[in-house]
C-alpha positions in Angstrom: 3.5 -22.4 -0.9 -0.4 -21.1 -1.4 -2.7 -21.8 0.8 -6.0 -23.2 -0.3 -9.8 -22.6 0.8 -12.7 -25.7 -0.3 -15.0 -23.9 -2.5 -18.3 -26.4 -2.9 -16.3 -28.9 -5.2 -13.8 -26.8 -6.0 -10.6 -25.3 -4.6 -9.7 -21.8 -4.8 -6.7 -20.3 -4.0 -7.1 -17.5 -1.1 -3.9 -16.6 -0.2 -0.7 -15.9 -2.1 3.3 -15.4 -1.1 4.7 -12.3 -2.4 7.8 -14.8 -3.0 6.1 -16.9 -4.5 4.1 -15.0 -7.5 6.0 -15.9 -10.9 3.1 -14.3 -13.2 1.5 -11.5 -10.6 -2.1 -10.2 -11.9 -3.5 -7.1 -11.1 -6.9 -8.8 -11.4 -5.8 -11.3 -8.6 -3.5 -8.9 -6.6 -4.4 -5.6 -6.9 -2.6 -2.8 -7.7 -0.1 -2.4 -4.4 0.1 -6.4 -4.4 1.2 -6.5 -8.3 3.5 -3.8 -8.0 5.4 -5.0 -4.6 5.5 -8.6 -6.7 7.8 -7.2 -9.8 9.4 -5.3 -7.5 10.3 -8.7 -5.4 11.3 -10.5 -8.7 13.0 -7.9 -9.9 15.5 -8.3 -6.6 14.9 -5.6 -4.8 14.0 -5.9 -0.9 10.1 -6.1 -0.4 9.4 -7.0 3.1 7.8 -10.5 3.3 4.3 -10.8 3.6 1.3 -12.5 1.3 -1.6 -11.6 -0.4 -5.0 -12.2 0.5 -6.2 -12.1 -2.9 -9.5 -10.5 -4.5 -11.2 -14.1 -5.0 -11.2 -14.2 -1.2 -13.6 -10.9 -0.9 -15.9 -12.0 -3.1 -16.1 -15.8 -1.7 -16.6 -13.9 1.8 -19.3 -11.6 -0.1 -21.3 -15.3 -1.0 -20.8 -16.6 1.6 -22.7 -14.2 3.7 -25.2 -13.5 0.9 -23.6 -10.2 0.4 -22.9 -9.7 -3.1 -26.5 -9.1 -4.4 -27.0 -6.4 -1.7 -23.9 -4.4 -2.3 -23.9 -5.0 -5.8 -27.5 -2.9 -5.9 -26.7 -0.6 -3.1 -23.4 -0.1 -5.6 -25.3 0.7 -8.6 -27.6 3.2 -7.1 -24.7 5.5 -6.0 -24.7 9.3 -7.1 -23.1 12.1 -6.2 -26.2 13.1 -4.3 -26.2 10.3 -2.0 -23.1 8.6 -2.1 -22.4 9.7 2.0 -24.8 7.2 3.1 -24.7 5.2 0.7 -20.7 4.4 1.1 -21.4 3.9 5.0 -24.8 1.7 4.2 -21.8 -0.7 2.3 -19.3 -0.3 4.6 -21.5 -1.5 7.2 -22.8 -4.2 5.1 -18.9 -5.6 4.3 -18.4 -5.3 8.0 -21.3 -7.3 9.2 -20.2 -10.5 8.0 -18.4 -13.9 9.2 -15.1 -15.1 8.3 -15.8 -18.4 6.1 -13.7 -21.2 7.5 -11.8 -21.2 4.4 -9.8 -17.8 4.4 -9.1 -17.7 8.0 -7.6 -21.3 7.7 -5.4 -19.9 5.1 -4.6 -16.5 6.8 -3.9 -18.3 10.3 -1.4 -20.6 8.1 -0.3 -18.1 6.4 0.9 -15.7 9.2 2.4 -19.5 10.9 4.6 -19.2 8.0 5.2 -15.3 8.1 6.6 -15.6 11.7 5.9 -12.0 11.9 5.5 -10.5 15.6 4.0 -6.9 14.0 2.4 -6.3 10.4 1.3 -3.8 8.4 -2.2 -4.7 6.3 -2.5 -2.8 3.7 -5.8 -2.7 0.8 -5.3 -3.5 -3.0 -7.9 -2.4 -4.9 -8.2 -3.9 -8.0 -8.9 -0.6 -10.1 -6.3 0.9 -7.7 -2.5 2.7 -9.3 -3.3 2.0 -13.3 -2.3 4.6 -15.3 -5.7 6.5 -15.5 -6.8 6.1 -12.0 -3.9 6.5 -9.0 -6.3 5.9 -5.7 -3.4 7.2 -3.3 -4.7 7.1 0.4 -8.2 6.3 -0.5 -8.2 3.0 1.2 -7.2 1.5 4.6 -3.7 0.6 6.0 -3.7 -0.5 9.3 0.5 -0.4 10.6 1.8 -2.1 13.4 -1.1 -4.5 14.4 0.0 -7.5 16.2 0.6 -10.5 14.1 -2.5 -12.4 15.9 -5.0 -14.6 13.9 -8.4 -12.8 15.0 -6.6 -9.1 15.1 -5.5 -9.4 11.4 -8.8 -10.9 10.0 -10.6 -7.8 11.5 -8.5 -5.5 10.2 -8.6 -7.4 6.3 -12.8 -6.7 7.1 -11.9 -3.0 7.3 -9.8 -2.9 4.0 -12.8 -4.4 2.4 -14.8 -2.4 3.7 -12.5 1.0 2.7 -13.3 -0.1 -0.9 -16.7 2.3 -0.1 -14.6 4.7 1.8 -16.9 8.2 0.9 -13.7 9.6 -0.9 -12.9 6.7 -3.0 -16.5 6.1 -4.2 -16.7 10.1 -5.2 -13.1 9.3 -7.4 -14.5 6.5 -8.8 -17.5 8.3 -9.9 -16.0 11.1 -11.3 -13.4 8.9 -12.7 -15.8 6.7 -14.3 -14.8 3.1 -12.5 -17.0 0.4 -11.6 -17.5 0.0 -7.9 -17.0 -3.7 -7.7 -13.9 -4.8 -9.1 -12.6 -6.2 -6.1 -9.8 -5.7 -3.5 -7.1 -7.7 -2.1 -5.0 -7.0 0.9 -1.7 -7.3 1.4 0.2 -8.4 4.8 3.8 -7.7 5.8 6.3 -8.2 8.3 6.5 -4.3 9.5 9.8 -3.0 9.0 11.2 -0.8 12.0 11.8 2.5 10.1 14.3 4.7 10.9 14.1 6.8 7.6 11.4 6.8 4.9 10.1 8.5 2.6 8.8 9.1 -1.5 10.8 9.0 -4.4 9.4 10.5 -7.6 10.9 9.9 -11.1 10.0 12.8 -12.8 10.1 15.7 -10.8 7.2 17.9 -10.5 9.0 21.5 -12.3 11.7 19.7 -14.0 11.6 16.2 -15.7 15.3 15.9 -16.0 15.5 15.5 -12.3 14.1 12.8 -9.7 12.5 14.5 -6.5 12.9 12.4 -2.9 11.4 13.3 0.0 12.7 11.8 3.2 11.7 12.2 7.1 12.7 10.0 10.2 10.6 7.2 11.3 8.2 5.6 9.3 6.5 6.9 6.2 2.5 7.3 7.1 3.6 11.6 8.0 5.1 12.1 5.0 2.1 10.2 3.0 -0.6 11.9 4.8 1.5 15.5 4.5 1.9 15.8 8.9 5.4 17.0 8.4 7.5 18.8 6.1 10.3 16.4 5.0 13.6 16.8 3.3 13.5 17.7 -0.5 16.7 16.5 -2.9 16.4 17.3 -6.2 18.4 15.0 -8.5 20.5 14.4 -12.0 17.9 11.7 -13.5 21.0 11.2 -15.9 24.5 12.1 -13.6 22.8 11.4 -9.9 24.3 14.6 -9.2 22.5 16.0 -6.1 21.1 19.2 -7.4 19.6 21.1 -4.9 18.8 19.9 -1.2 16.1 21.7 1.2 16.0 20.6 4.7 13.1 20.8 5.5 11.7 21.1 10.1 11.0 17.3 10.6 9.9 18.3 13.6 7.8 14.9 14.3 8.1 11.4 13.5 5.9 8.3 14.1 7.5 5.6 15.5 7.0 1.7 16.4 5.6 1.2 20.2 3.8 -2.0 20.7 0.4 -2.2 19.5 0.6 1.1 18.6 2.0 3.7 16.3 3.2 7.1 17.9 3.8 10.1 17.0 6.8 12.0 18.7 8.7 15.0 18.7 12.6 14.9 17.1 15.0 17.4 19.1 16.4 20.2 17.1 19.5 18.6 16.5 18.2 16.1 14.8 15.9 18.1 12.8 17.7 20.5 11.2 20.4 17.5 9.9 19.7 15.5 7.0 17.4 12.4 7.3 19.6 10.7 5.0 23.3 10.7 3.4 24.3 12.3 0.4 25.4 8.0 -0.9 21.8 7.0 0.4 20.3 9.4 -1.8 21.7 8.2 -4.7 21.0 4.7 -4.1 17.3 5.5 -3.9 17.7 7.5 -7.5 19.5 5.0 -8.6 16.8 1.8 -7.0 14.0 4.6 -8.7 15.1 4.7 -12.2 15.3 1.1 -12.5 12.1 0.7 -10.9 10.9 3.1 -14.0 12.6 1.0 -16.1 11.0 -1.9 -15.0 7.2 -0.4 -15.2 7.9 2.0 -18.3 6.1 4.9 -16.5 7.5 7.5 -14.0 6.5 6.3 -10.8 5.8 7.3 -7.1 7.9 5.1 -5.3 7.5 4.5 -1.1 10.8 3.5 0.4 12.6 3.3 3.8 15.7 2.6 5.5 16.4 0.2 8.7 20.1 -1.2 9.6 21.1 0.8 6.3 19.4 -1.4 4.6 17.0 0.0 1.8 13.4 -1.5 1.7 10.8 -0.4 -1.0 7.0 -0.5 0.5 5.0 0.2 -2.6 5.7 1.9 -6.6 2.6 3.0 -8.6 2.3 5.0 -12.1 2.5 9.0 -11.7 -0.9 9.8 -13.0 0.2 13.6 -13.5 2.9 13.1 -16.0 2.2 13.2 -19.2 5.1 13.5 -22.1 
């Protein structure tokens, strides 16, 4: 069921549930949202959730009379003034009031989702294309209580993160437009026991898949704050060719209203975070995902109750055949 909000005499769809999106479009869902809808359509385990589409962002700007101001400031951004301009743009976006049409759509969708805690992630329209990967440049919020006001507050922060300093300078250097739009993904939070990243092409040897794994939720690996286990897996045979056990001295865990970093006991840190069977399962799924997207992929995943969940997939931009 899609949720609608009124816009003059026309009715616009501002929220789409992932499992109902049959013809996903990046212009609608952003890069992350698009890949999650494709994964779900292909039968992979993706946490249930919905996308607040990019039209909602532009509706928010329009209702708050911000579009012209933001376009003017965005057009004035240079490498010399981007620090000042990016903060001005973020402040402008955060200053607005959420239109009732969007509030109503998100409220209905949260009720339908029926989750206690959610992840709220930015999904920029220019994000995760083959020519540009925006990994880590926009904001994400984990383990947010599924309260309407809290969710809407974090949605605004995701929209504002379109003008994070690093995102602005990245777009300048890549020659990309600043105002292509931003969708936001809201999903049930999965209490991950092990998380990681799979690269379907190893950066050193393209015959291998590289899988990185550590305990807890995946923000520690994605942010480079923990030394994970590394597994090199043969793409043809799925044999584990090499394994390196990382220090894994800390992990992120879910606690009420927050993500908490805790120490890992030494005896656990010295063990493999994944069984060999799970390594092979992740490798096999990764190759299927590469085939679906028709290019090498950088895939975020987690394990909860022995079940493999896919959290994101994007093209590896550094790989060239």
